[in-house]
N, C-alpha and C positions, 0 to 999 in steps of 0.2 A: 617980121621976117618969118616965112613959113619954113618948117623943118621937113625935109624929105629924108626918110630912112630907106637906104638902098641895101638890099641883101643879095649876096652871092655865096655859092658854095665853095669857091676856089680860093687859093692864096691871093691876097690882095696885091702883093708885090708884082706878080707876073701878069696881071690882067690889065692890058693897056686900054682895051675898049671901055672898061668901067672907069678907068682913070680919066679918060676923055669925057665921058658922061658927067662924072662928078665935077670936073673942072668947068665944064660948060654951064651946069646948073648953078655952080657957085658964082660964076660971072653974072648970072641972071638974078643974083641976090637971094638965093635960097641958102638956108642953113642945112648943110649936108652931114649925115651920119651914115657911114658905110660899115656894114657888118659882113664879115667873112670868116675864114678859118686860119689858124696858125699851124703850120706844119713844123716838125722838128728841125728841118733844115731851112726854114724861112729866114729871109734877110730882114734886117730892121726896116721899118716903114716910116717915112716922113712925108706927110702930105699936108696941104693947106686946109684940110677939113678933118673932122673927127672920124676916128675909126674904132671899131671893136673887132678884135681878132680872137676867135674862140679856139681854145686848145681842146681837141676832141679825143676820146678814147679810141674810136674806130676810124680807120683811114679810108675805107671803101666798102661797097656792098650795101645790103639792106640795112644793117645796123648803123652804118655811117649816116645814111639818109634819115633814119628814124631818130637818132641822137641829135643830128643837126636841126631837124625840124622842131623837135621838142624844145631844144635850147633857144632856137630862134623865136619861137612862140613866147617863151617866158621872157626873153629880152624885150620883145616888142610890147608885151603886156605892160611893162613898167616904164617905158621910155616915152618922152614927150614926142608927139608926132602930129603932122598935119597931112602928109602924103606918104604912102607906102609904095615903094617901087620894087617889085619882084623881078630881078634881072633874068632869072632862068625859071623854067617850069618847076624845077625841084624846090624852089623857095616860095612857090605860089600858095600852097595850102596854109601855112601859118600867117602869111600876109593877108590872105582872103579872110580867114577867121577873125583876125584883129581888126580888119577894116569893117567887118560887120558888127563886131562887138562895140567899137567906138565910133561908128559911122564916119569913117575916114575914107578919103579917095585912095583908090588902088590903081596903080599903073603896072 
């Protein structure tokens, strides 16, 4: 079973489009790992696939994107992966770098 790591910058609870994507890929027999952020007022998350929710120091602006991309890169560096899916443009750089380092597919 191939593992797809999907990364988003928003709170995983409120993003219905990414929930539909993950559910569809899971039905197609992929192992899903979704990486997003955890906000102070985030609700608990129960999904049928694995998730990583990062608690960040910065909530918006340049420092938020810098911190998120560095932490995403470090997470992707050490996780098992077959395919990387950058859901938004702001997650593309770490996914691109990891895809080149490990010769993995990037979506």
